[in-house]
N, CA, C, O and CB atoms as a CASP TS submission, in Angstrom:
PFRMAT TS
TARGET T0000
AUTHOR 0000-0000-0000
METHOD Language model
MODEL 1
PARENT N/A
ATOM      1  N   MET     1      -2.116   2.100   5.889  1.00  0.00           N
ATOM      2  CA  MET     1      -2.826   3.331   6.103  1.00  0.00           C
ATOM      3  C   MET     1      -3.749   3.616   4.909  1.00  0.00           C
ATOM      4  O   MET     1      -4.947   3.836   5.085  1.00  0.00           O
ATOM      5  CB  MET     1      -1.839   4.487   6.326  1.00  0.00           C
ATOM      6  N   LEU     2      -3.190   3.610   3.712  1.00  0.00           N
ATOM      7  CA  LEU     2      -4.006   3.889   2.524  1.00  0.00           C
ATOM      8  C   LEU     2      -5.114   2.863   2.356  1.00  0.00           C
ATOM      9  O   LEU     2      -6.254   3.209   2.047  1.00  0.00           O
ATOM     10  CB  LEU     2      -3.134   3.917   1.272  1.00  0.00           C
ATOM     11  N   ARG     3      -4.775   1.615   2.558  1.00  0.00           N
ATOM     12  CA  ARG     3      -5.750   0.544   2.365  1.00  0.00           C
ATOM     13  C   ARG     3      -6.923   0.719   3.313  1.00  0.00           C
ATOM     14  O   ARG     3      -8.077   0.630   2.894  1.00  0.00           O
ATOM     15  CB  ARG     3      -5.097  -0.830   2.573  1.00  0.00           C
ATOM     16  N   VAL     4      -6.643   0.964   4.575  1.00  0.00           N
ATOM     17  CA  VAL     4      -7.698   1.106   5.577  1.00  0.00           C
ATOM     18  C   VAL     4      -8.525   2.359   5.310  1.00  0.00           C
ATOM     19  O   VAL     4      -9.754   2.322   5.377  1.00  0.00           O
ATOM     20  CB  VAL     4      -7.096   1.157   6.994  1.00  0.00           C
ATOM     21  N   GLU     5      -7.852   3.465   5.008  1.00  0.00           N
ATOM     22  CA  GLU     5      -8.568   4.720   4.723  1.00  0.00           C
ATOM     23  C   GLU     5      -9.514   4.587   3.541  1.00  0.00           C
ATOM     24  O   GLU     5     -10.573   5.215   3.513  1.00  0.00           O
ATOM     25  CB  GLU     5      -7.577   5.841   4.453  1.00  0.00           C
ATOM     26  N   ARG     6      -9.138   3.781   2.577  1.00  0.00           N
ATOM     27  CA  ARG     6      -9.954   3.629   1.366  1.00  0.00           C
ATOM     28  C   ARG     6     -10.944   2.477   1.457  1.00  0.00           C
ATOM     29  O   ARG     6     -11.713   2.243   0.525  1.00  0.00           O
ATOM     30  CB  ARG     6      -9.060   3.424   0.168  1.00  0.00           C
ATOM     31  N   GLY     7     -10.929   1.753   2.579  1.00  0.00           N
ATOM     32  CA  GLY     7     -11.882   0.664   2.764  1.00  0.00           C
ATOM     33  C   GLY     7     -11.615  -0.546   1.887  1.00  0.00           C
ATOM     34  O   GLY     7     -12.549  -1.233   1.474  1.00  0.00           O
ATOM     35  N   VAL     8     -10.355  -0.810   1.600  1.00  0.00           N
ATOM     36  CA  VAL     8      -9.961  -1.937   0.762  1.00  0.00           C
ATOM     37  C   VAL     8      -9.459  -3.059   1.677  1.00  0.00           C
ATOM     38  O   VAL     8      -8.676  -2.805   2.592  1.00  0.00           O
ATOM     39  CB  VAL     8      -8.861  -1.516  -0.280  1.00  0.00           C
ATOM     40  N   THR     9      -9.897  -4.276   1.437  1.00  0.00           N
ATOM     41  CA  THR     9      -9.418  -5.391   2.246  1.00  0.00           C
ATOM     42  C   THR     9      -8.033  -5.815   1.766  1.00  0.00           C
ATOM     43  O   THR     9      -7.617  -5.481   0.657  1.00  0.00           O
ATOM     44  CB  THR     9     -10.407  -6.583   2.184  1.00  0.00           C
ATOM     45  N   ARG    10      -7.332  -6.550   2.613  1.00  0.00           N
ATOM     46  CA  ARG    10      -6.018  -7.075   2.215  1.00  0.00           C
ATOM     47  C   ARG    10      -6.156  -7.963   0.983  1.00  0.00           C
ATOM     48  O   ARG    10      -5.340  -7.898   0.063  1.00  0.00           O
ATOM     49  CB  ARG    10      -5.369  -7.867   3.377  1.00  0.00           C
ATOM     50  N   ARG    11      -7.180  -8.778   0.977  1.00  0.00           N
ATOM     51  CA  ARG    11      -7.374  -9.693  -0.149  1.00  0.00           C
ATOM     52  C   ARG    11      -7.651  -8.918  -1.441  1.00  0.00           C
ATOM     53  O   ARG    11      -7.114  -9.262  -2.494  1.00  0.00           O
ATOM     54  CB  ARG    11      -8.531 -10.666   0.144  1.00  0.00           C
ATOM     55  N   GLU    12      -8.478  -7.886  -1.367  1.00  0.00           N
ATOM     56  CA  GLU    12      -8.776  -7.074  -2.559  1.00  0.00           C
ATOM     57  C   GLU    12      -7.518  -6.408  -3.102  1.00  0.00           C
ATOM     58  O   GLU    12      -7.279  -6.401  -4.310  1.00  0.00           O
ATOM     59  CB  GLU    12      -9.831  -6.004  -2.232  1.00  0.00           C
ATOM     60  N   LEU    13      -6.720  -5.852  -2.202  1.00  0.00           N
ATOM     61  CA  LEU    13      -5.494  -5.193  -2.630  1.00  0.00           C
ATOM     62  C   LEU    13      -4.524  -6.214  -3.229  1.00  0.00           C
ATOM     63  O   LEU    13      -3.917  -5.968  -4.271  1.00  0.00           O
ATOM     64  CB  LEU    13      -4.837  -4.452  -1.447  1.00  0.00           C
ATOM     65  N   ALA    14      -4.389  -7.335  -2.576  1.00  0.00           N
ATOM     66  CA  ALA    14      -3.486  -8.374  -3.068  1.00  0.00           C
ATOM     67  C   ALA    14      -3.885  -8.825  -4.469  1.00  0.00           C
ATOM     68  O   ALA    14      -3.031  -8.977  -5.342  1.00  0.00           O
ATOM     69  CB  ALA    14      -3.475  -9.572  -2.111  1.00  0.00           C
ATOM     70  N   GLU    15      -5.175  -9.038  -4.684  1.00  0.00           N
ATOM     71  CA  GLU    15      -5.645  -9.462  -6.004  1.00  0.00           C
ATOM     72  C   GLU    15      -5.362  -8.396  -7.055  1.00  0.00           C
ATOM     73  O   GLU    15      -4.965  -8.713  -8.176  1.00  0.00           O
ATOM     74  CB  GLU    15      -7.145  -9.775  -5.965  1.00  0.00           C
ATOM     75  N   ALA    16      -5.567  -7.131  -6.692  1.00  0.00           N
ATOM     76  CA  ALA    16      -5.321  -6.048  -7.637  1.00  0.00           C
ATOM     77  C   ALA    16      -3.838  -5.930  -7.985  1.00  0.00           C
ATOM     78  O   ALA    16      -3.482  -5.546  -9.099  1.00  0.00           O
ATOM     79  CB  ALA    16      -5.829  -4.729  -7.067  1.00  0.00           C
ATOM     80  N   LEU    17      -2.980  -6.262  -7.024  1.00  0.00           N
ATOM     81  CA  LEU    17      -1.535  -6.135  -7.226  1.00  0.00           C
ATOM     82  C   LEU    17      -0.896  -7.405  -7.759  1.00  0.00           C
ATOM     83  O   LEU    17       0.247  -7.384  -8.217  1.00  0.00           O
ATOM     84  CB  LEU    17      -0.870  -5.750  -5.937  1.00  0.00           C
ATOM     85  N   GLY    18      -1.628  -8.512  -7.702  1.00  0.00           N
ATOM     86  CA  GLY    18      -1.082  -9.776  -8.165  1.00  0.00           C
ATOM     87  C   GLY    18      -0.119 -10.410  -7.179  1.00  0.00           C
ATOM     88  O   GLY    18       0.838 -11.077  -7.571  1.00  0.00           O
ATOM     89  N   VAL    19      -0.382 -10.196  -5.876  1.00  0.00           N
ATOM     90  CA  VAL    19       0.449 -10.804  -4.831  1.00  0.00           C
ATOM     91  C   VAL    19      -0.449 -11.574  -3.875  1.00  0.00           C
ATOM     92  O   VAL    19      -1.672 -11.438  -3.919  1.00  0.00           O
ATOM     93  CB  VAL    19       1.278  -9.724  -4.063  1.00  0.00           C
ATOM     94  N   HIS    20       0.155 -12.378  -3.016  1.00  0.00           N
ATOM     95  CA  HIS    20      -0.590 -13.124  -2.008  1.00  0.00           C
ATOM     96  C   HIS    20      -1.060 -12.141  -0.931  1.00  0.00           C
ATOM     97  O   HIS    20      -0.357 -11.176  -0.632  1.00  0.00           O
ATOM     98  CB  HIS    20       0.286 -14.271  -1.385  1.00  0.00           C
ATOM     99  N   TYR    21      -2.231 -12.372  -0.351  1.00  0.00           N
ATOM    100  CA  TYR    21      -2.752 -11.439   0.641  1.00  0.00           C
ATOM    101  C   TYR    21      -1.842 -11.331   1.864  1.00  0.00           C
ATOM    102  O   TYR    21      -1.837 -10.297   2.532  1.00  0.00           O
ATOM    103  CB  TYR    21      -4.142 -11.863   1.070  1.00  0.00           C
ATOM    104  N   GLN    22      -1.081 -12.368   2.168  1.00  0.00           N
ATOM    105  CA  GLN    22      -0.153 -12.292   3.297  1.00  0.00           C
ATOM    106  C   GLN    22       0.974 -11.297   3.016  1.00  0.00           C
ATOM    107  O   GLN    22       1.515 -10.694   3.943  1.00  0.00           O
ATOM    108  CB  GLN    22       0.433 -13.680   3.601  1.00  0.00           C
ATOM    109  N   THR    23       1.326 -11.125   1.750  1.00  0.00           N
ATOM    110  CA  THR    23       2.344 -10.142   1.389  1.00  0.00           C
ATOM    111  C   THR    23       1.899  -8.752   1.798  1.00  0.00           C
ATOM    112  O   THR    23       2.710  -7.954   2.269  1.00  0.00           O
ATOM    113  CB  THR    23       2.636 -10.185  -0.116  1.00  0.00           C
ATOM    114  N   VAL    24       0.624  -8.453   1.625  1.00  0.00           N
ATOM    115  CA  VAL    24       0.094  -7.147   2.026  1.00  0.00           C
ATOM    116  C   VAL    24       0.280  -6.972   3.539  1.00  0.00           C
ATOM    117  O   VAL    24       0.675  -5.897   3.991  1.00  0.00           O
ATOM    118  CB  VAL    24      -1.420  -7.010   1.633  1.00  0.00           C
ATOM    119  N   GLY    25       0.005  -8.006   4.312  1.00  0.00           N
ATOM    120  CA  GLY    25       0.199  -7.939   5.761  1.00  0.00           C
ATOM    121  C   GLY    25       1.654  -7.707   6.120  1.00  0.00           C
ATOM    122  O   GLY    25       1.953  -6.906   7.005  1.00  0.00           O
ATOM    123  N   TYR    26       2.570  -8.402   5.439  1.00  0.00           N
ATOM    124  CA  TYR    26       4.004  -8.212   5.689  1.00  0.00           C
ATOM    125  C   TYR    26       4.413  -6.772   5.391  1.00  0.00           C
ATOM    126  O   TYR    26       5.188  -6.179   6.142  1.00  0.00           O
ATOM    127  CB  TYR    26       4.842  -9.191   4.835  1.00  0.00           C
ATOM    128  N   LEU    27       3.900  -6.211   4.304  1.00  0.00           N
ATOM    129  CA  LEU    27       4.201  -4.834   3.948  1.00  0.00           C
ATOM    130  C   LEU    27       3.693  -3.872   5.018  1.00  0.00           C
ATOM    131  O   LEU    27       4.402  -2.952   5.425  1.00  0.00           O
ATOM    132  CB  LEU    27       3.588  -4.489   2.591  1.00  0.00           C
ATOM    133  N   GLU    28       2.472  -4.091   5.463  1.00  0.00           N
ATOM    134  CA  GLU    28       1.867  -3.193   6.446  1.00  0.00           C
ATOM    135  C   GLU    28       2.580  -3.234   7.791  1.00  0.00           C
ATOM    136  O   GLU    28       2.649  -2.222   8.488  1.00  0.00           O
ATOM    137  CB  GLU    28       0.409  -3.543   6.636  1.00  0.00           C
ATOM    138  N   ARG    29       3.102  -4.376   8.153  1.00  0.00           N
ATOM    139  CA  ARG    29       3.807  -4.505   9.438  1.00  0.00           C
ATOM    140  C   ARG    29       5.276  -4.127   9.326  1.00  0.00           C
ATOM    141  O   ARG    29       5.995  -4.133  10.325  1.00  0.00           O
ATOM    142  CB  ARG    29       3.688  -5.930   9.963  1.00  0.00           C
ATOM    143  N   GLY    30       5.728  -3.800   8.128  1.00  0.00           N
ATOM    144  CA  GLY    30       7.120  -3.429   7.941  1.00  0.00           C
ATOM    145  C   GLY    30       8.072  -4.601   7.947  1.00  0.00           C
ATOM    146  O   GLY    30       9.277  -4.426   8.127  1.00  0.00           O
ATOM    147  N   GLU    31       7.535  -5.813   7.749  1.00  0.00           N
ATOM    148  CA  GLU    31       8.361  -7.012   7.734  1.00  0.00           C
ATOM    149  C   GLU    31       8.931  -7.289   6.344  1.00  0.00           C
ATOM    150  O   GLU    31       9.767  -8.177   6.177  1.00  0.00           O
ATOM    151  CB  GLU    31       7.554  -8.208   8.213  1.00  0.00           C
ATOM    152  N   TYR    32       8.485  -6.540   5.364  1.00  0.00           N
ATOM    153  CA  TYR    32       8.903  -6.753   3.985  1.00  0.00           C
ATOM    154  C   TYR    32       8.892  -5.401   3.289  1.00  0.00           C
ATOM    155  O   TYR    32       7.908  -4.667   3.378  1.00  0.00           O
ATOM    156  CB  TYR    32       7.975  -7.784   3.251  1.00  0.00           C
ATOM    157  N   ALA    33       9.974  -5.067   2.598  1.00  0.00           N
ATOM    158  CA  ALA    33      10.028  -3.831   1.818  1.00  0.00           C
ATOM    159  C   ALA    33       9.645  -4.163   0.379  1.00  0.00           C
ATOM    160  O   ALA    33      10.145  -5.135  -0.187  1.00  0.00           O
ATOM    161  CB  ALA    33      11.454  -3.170   1.888  1.00  0.00           C
ATOM    162  N   PRO    34       8.767  -3.370  -0.211  1.00  0.00           N
ATOM    163  CA  PRO    34       8.343  -3.681  -1.573  1.00  0.00           C
ATOM    164  C   PRO    34       9.458  -3.435  -2.579  1.00  0.00           C
ATOM    165  O   PRO    34      10.292  -2.548  -2.396  1.00  0.00           O
ATOM    166  CB  PRO    34       7.122  -2.856  -1.944  1.00  0.00           C
ATOM    167  N   SER    35       9.463  -4.219  -3.625  1.00  0.00           N
ATOM    168  CA  SER    35      10.364  -3.947  -4.745  1.00  0.00           C
ATOM    169  C   SER    35       9.897  -2.651  -5.399  1.00  0.00           C
ATOM    170  O   SER    35       8.786  -2.188  -5.145  1.00  0.00           O
ATOM    171  CB  SER    35      10.387  -5.140  -5.782  1.00  0.00           C
ATOM    172  N   LEU    36      10.732  -2.080  -6.226  1.00  0.00           N
ATOM    173  CA  LEU    36      10.338  -0.862  -6.929  1.00  0.00           C
ATOM    174  C   LEU    36       9.108  -1.129  -7.791  1.00  0.00           C
ATOM    175  O   LEU    36       8.199  -0.301  -7.854  1.00  0.00           O
ATOM    176  CB  LEU    36      11.501  -0.331  -7.796  1.00  0.00           C
ATOM    177  N   HIS    37       9.080  -2.275  -8.450  1.00  0.00           N
ATOM    178  CA  HIS    37       7.943  -2.624  -9.310  1.00  0.00           C
ATOM    179  C   HIS    37       6.649  -2.700  -8.492  1.00  0.00           C
ATOM    180  O   HIS    37       5.618  -2.174  -8.912  1.00  0.00           O
ATOM    181  CB  HIS    37       8.202  -3.972 -10.027  1.00  0.00           C
ATOM    182  N   LEU    38       6.702  -3.346  -7.337  1.00  0.00           N
ATOM    183  CA  LEU    38       5.514  -3.461  -6.502  1.00  0.00           C
ATOM    184  C   LEU    38       5.125  -2.100  -5.939  1.00  0.00           C
ATOM    185  O   LEU    38       3.940  -1.771  -5.876  1.00  0.00           O
ATOM    186  CB  LEU    38       5.750  -4.463  -5.363  1.00  0.00           C
ATOM    187  N   ALA    39       6.103  -1.313  -5.532  1.00  0.00           N
ATOM    188  CA  ALA    39       5.809   0.025  -5.014  1.00  0.00           C
ATOM    189  C   ALA    39       5.130   0.886  -6.075  1.00  0.00           C
ATOM    190  O   ALA    39       4.205   1.639  -5.770  1.00  0.00           O
ATOM    191  CB  ALA    39       7.096   0.707  -4.527  1.00  0.00           C
ATOM    192  N   LEU    40       5.585   0.775  -7.309  1.00  0.00           N
ATOM    193  CA  LEU    40       4.949   1.528  -8.400  1.00  0.00           C
ATOM    194  C   LEU    40       3.509   1.075  -8.608  1.00  0.00           C
ATOM    195  O   LEU    40       2.626   1.898  -8.849  1.00  0.00           O
ATOM    196  CB  LEU    40       5.746   1.361  -9.707  1.00  0.00           C
ATOM    197  N   ARG    41       3.271  -0.232  -8.515  1.00  0.00           N
ATOM    198  CA  ARG    41       1.898  -0.747  -8.663  1.00  0.00           C
ATOM    199  C   ARG    41       1.014  -0.269  -7.510  1.00  0.00           C
ATOM    200  O   ARG    41      -0.149   0.075  -7.721  1.00  0.00           O
ATOM    201  CB  ARG    41       1.901  -2.298  -8.721  1.00  0.00           C
ATOM    202  N   ILE    42       1.559  -0.245  -6.301  1.00  0.00           N
ATOM    203  CA  ILE    42       0.787   0.226  -5.141  1.00  0.00           C
ATOM    204  C   ILE    42       0.451   1.701  -5.297  1.00  0.00           C
ATOM    205  O   ILE    42      -0.693   2.102  -5.081  1.00  0.00           O
ATOM    206  CB  ILE    42       1.570  -0.006  -3.827  1.00  0.00           C
ATOM    207  N   SER    43       1.430   2.506  -5.669  1.00  0.00           N
ATOM    208  CA  SER    43       1.168   3.940  -5.818  1.00  0.00           C
ATOM    209  C   SER    43       0.165   4.203  -6.936  1.00  0.00           C
ATOM    210  O   SER    43      -0.674   5.096  -6.817  1.00  0.00           O
ATOM    211  CB  SER    43       2.471   4.696  -6.097  1.00  0.00           C
ATOM    212  N   ALA    44       0.245   3.438  -8.013  1.00  0.00           N
ATOM    213  CA  ALA    44      -0.722   3.605  -9.107  1.00  0.00           C
ATOM    214  C   ALA    44      -2.119   3.181  -8.663  1.00  0.00           C
ATOM    215  O   ALA    44      -3.102   3.843  -8.996  1.00  0.00           O
ATOM    216  CB  ALA    44      -0.289   2.788 -10.342  1.00  0.00           C
ATOM    217  N   TYR    45      -2.212   2.090  -7.920  1.00  0.00           N
ATOM    218  CA  TYR    45      -3.514   1.597  -7.455  1.00  0.00           C
ATOM    219  C   TYR    45      -4.212   2.654  -6.598  1.00  0.00           C
ATOM    220  O   TYR    45      -5.408   2.901  -6.754  1.00  0.00           O
ATOM    221  CB  TYR    45      -3.344   0.284  -6.652  1.00  0.00           C
ATOM    222  N   PHE    46      -3.456   3.271  -5.697  1.00  0.00           N
ATOM    223  CA  PHE    46      -4.057   4.261  -4.804  1.00  0.00           C
ATOM    224  C   PHE    46      -4.018   5.679  -5.355  1.00  0.00           C
ATOM    225  O   PHE    46      -4.627   6.581  -4.780  1.00  0.00           O
ATOM    226  CB  PHE    46      -3.364   4.230  -3.478  1.00  0.00           C
ATOM    227  N   GLY    47      -3.312   5.890  -6.457  1.00  0.00           N
ATOM    228  CA  GLY    47      -3.231   7.220  -7.050  1.00  0.00           C
ATOM    229  C   GLY    47      -2.469   8.202  -6.185  1.00  0.00           C
ATOM    230  O   GLY    47      -2.854   9.364  -6.061  1.00  0.00           O
ATOM    231  N   VAL    48      -1.378   7.726  -5.583  1.00  0.00           N
ATOM    232  CA  VAL    48      -0.556   8.579  -4.721  1.00  0.00           C
ATOM    233  C   VAL    48       0.868   8.592  -5.245  1.00  0.00           C
ATOM    234  O   VAL    48       1.269   7.693  -5.985  1.00  0.00           O
ATOM    235  CB  VAL    48      -0.592   8.089  -3.246  1.00  0.00           C
ATOM    236  N   PRO    49       1.642   9.616  -4.861  1.00  0.00           N
ATOM    237  CA  PRO    49       3.056   9.647  -5.265  1.00  0.00           C
ATOM    238  C   PRO    49       3.815   8.454  -4.678  1.00  0.00           C
ATOM    239  O   PRO    49       3.455   7.935  -3.622  1.00  0.00           O
ATOM    240  CB  PRO    49       3.720  10.971  -4.815  1.00  0.00           C
ATOM    241  N   LEU    50       4.847   8.036  -5.364  1.00  0.00           N
ATOM    242  CA  LEU    50       5.657   6.909  -4.922  1.00  0.00           C
ATOM    243  C   LEU    50       6.231   7.133  -3.521  1.00  0.00           C
ATOM    244  O   LEU    50       6.438   6.177  -2.775  1.00  0.00           O
ATOM    245  CB  LEU    50       6.784   6.661  -5.910  1.00  0.00           C
ATOM    246  N   GLU    51       6.487   8.383  -3.168  1.00  0.00           N
ATOM    247  CA  GLU    51       7.038   8.697  -1.849  1.00  0.00           C
ATOM    248  C   GLU    51       6.125   8.227  -0.718  1.00  0.00           C
ATOM    249  O   GLU    51       6.604   7.948   0.382  1.00  0.00           O
ATOM    250  CB  GLU    51       7.277  10.195  -1.728  1.00  0.00           C
ATOM    251  N   PHE    52       4.840   8.137  -0.966  1.00  0.00           N
ATOM    252  CA  PHE    52       3.920   7.655   0.065  1.00  0.00           C
ATOM    253  C   PHE    52       4.187   6.200   0.377  1.00  0.00           C
ATOM    254  O   PHE    52       3.994   5.766   1.512  1.00  0.00           O
ATOM    255  CB  PHE    52       2.466   7.839  -0.372  1.00  0.00           C
ATOM    256  N   VAL    53       4.625   5.443  -0.604  1.00  0.00           N
ATOM    257  CA  VAL    53       4.887   4.023  -0.417  1.00  0.00           C
ATOM    258  C   VAL    53       6.229   3.809   0.280  1.00  0.00           C
ATOM    259  O   VAL    53       6.361   2.915   1.115  1.00  0.00           O
ATOM    260  CB  VAL    53       4.864   3.291  -1.765  1.00  0.00           C
ATOM    261  N   PHE    54       7.218   4.623  -0.058  1.00  0.00           N
ATOM    262  CA  PHE    54       8.559   4.442   0.469  1.00  0.00           C
ATOM    263  C   PHE    54       8.894   5.334   1.661  1.00  0.00           C
ATOM    264  O   PHE    54      10.003   5.242   2.188  1.00  0.00           O
ATOM    265  CB  PHE    54       9.540   4.686  -0.607  1.00  0.00           C
ATOM    266  N   SER    55       7.997   6.174   2.096  1.00  0.00           N
ATOM    267  CA  SER    55       8.291   7.115   3.172  1.00  0.00           C
ATOM    268  C   SER    55       8.659   6.412   4.469  1.00  0.00           C
ATOM    269  O   SER    55       8.054   5.406   4.840  1.00  0.00           O
ATOM    270  CB  SER    55       7.107   8.021   3.403  1.00  0.00           C
ATOM    271  N   LEU    56       9.650   6.952   5.145  1.00  0.00           N
ATOM    272  CA  LEU    56      10.027   6.445   6.467  1.00  0.00           C
ATOM    273  C   LEU    56       9.196   7.115   7.555  1.00  0.00           C
ATOM    274  O   LEU    56       9.072   6.594   8.664  1.00  0.00           O
ATOM    275  CB  LEU    56      11.528   6.675   6.728  1.00  0.00           C
ATOM    276  N   GLU    57       8.635   8.259   7.232  1.00  0.00           N
ATOM    277  CA  GLU    57       7.777   8.999   8.170  1.00  0.00           C
ATOM    278  C   GLU    57       6.334   8.878   7.732  1.00  0.00           C
ATOM    279  O   GLU    57       6.054   8.874   6.534  1.00  0.00           O
ATOM    280  CB  GLU    57       8.193  10.492   8.256  1.00  0.00           C
ATOM    281  N   PRO    58       5.403   8.778   8.682  1.00  0.00           N
ATOM    282  CA  PRO    58       3.992   8.676   8.299  1.00  0.00           C
ATOM    283  C   PRO    58       3.502   9.982   7.672  1.00  0.00           C
ATOM    284  O   PRO    58       3.894  11.077   8.075  1.00  0.00           O
ATOM    285  CB  PRO    58       3.127   8.319   9.523  1.00  0.00           C
ATOM    286  N   PHE    59       2.642   9.829   6.685  1.00  0.00           N
ATOM    287  CA  PHE    59       2.016  10.967   6.045  1.00  0.00           C
ATOM    288  C   PHE    59       0.694  11.261   6.708  1.00  0.00           C
ATOM    289  O   PHE    59       0.061  10.357   7.254  1.00  0.00           O
ATOM    290  CB  PHE    59       1.824  10.719   4.554  1.00  0.00           C
ATOM    291  N   PRO    60       0.258  12.523   6.674  1.00  0.00           N
ATOM    292  CA  PRO    60      -1.087  12.811   7.198  1.00  0.00           C
ATOM    293  C   PRO    60      -2.124  12.164   6.301  1.00  0.00           C
ATOM    294  O   PRO    60      -1.838  11.821   5.154  1.00  0.00           O
ATOM    295  CB  PRO    60      -1.337  14.345   7.299  1.00  0.00           C
ATOM    296  N   LYS    61      -3.344  11.998   6.831  1.00  0.00           N
ATOM    297  CA  LYS    61      -4.424  11.433   6.030  1.00  0.00           C
ATOM    298  C   LYS    61      -4.623  12.256   4.779  1.00  0.00           C
ATOM    299  O   LYS    61      -4.517  13.482   4.803  1.00  0.00           O
ATOM    300  CB  LYS    61      -5.725  11.361   6.835  1.00  0.00           C
ATOM    301  N   ILE    62      -4.917  11.564   3.674  1.00  0.00           N
ATOM    302  CA  ILE    62      -5.188  12.262   2.428  1.00  0.00           C
ATOM    303  C   ILE    62      -6.620  11.963   2.033  1.00  0.00           C
ATOM    304  O   ILE    62      -6.943  10.843   1.639  1.00  0.00           O
ATOM    305  CB  ILE    62      -4.191  11.842   1.304  1.00  0.00           C
ATOM    306  N   GLY    63      -7.439  12.920   2.135  1.00  0.00           N
ATOM    307  CA  GLY    63      -8.832  12.703   1.767  1.00  0.00           C
ATOM    308  C   GLY    63      -9.738  12.898   2.969  1.00  0.00           C
ATOM    309  O   GLY    63      -9.286  13.234   4.064  1.00  0.00           O
ATOM    310  N   PRO    64     -11.028  12.679   2.743  1.00  0.00           N
ATOM    311  CA  PRO    64     -11.996  12.888   3.820  1.00  0.00           C
ATOM    312  C   PRO    64     -11.749  11.963   4.993  1.00  0.00           C
ATOM    313  O   PRO    64     -11.354  10.809   4.828  1.00  0.00           O
ATOM    314  CB  PRO    64     -13.402  12.691   3.306  1.00  0.00           C
ATOM    315  N   GLY    65     -11.982  12.471   6.134  1.00  0.00           N
ATOM    316  CA  GLY    65     -11.815  11.599   7.271  1.00  0.00           C
ATOM    317  C   GLY    65     -11.602  12.352   8.483  1.00  0.00           C
ATOM    318  O   GLY    65     -11.440  11.765   9.554  1.00  0.00           O
TER
END
């Protein structure tokens, strides 16, 4: 959700996080839960609270749109 809203490609996000781009796909499909370290890097990259990364319920859009 955050990646698409911000116009970031899977490859761009993966490079910024230091993971393989397929890992981003696994995360987005819910096939892989991020480690705490990766979740912290994701939340820092997008500038959102950690709860956005670990939430079981979808959050409303944050920002213009």
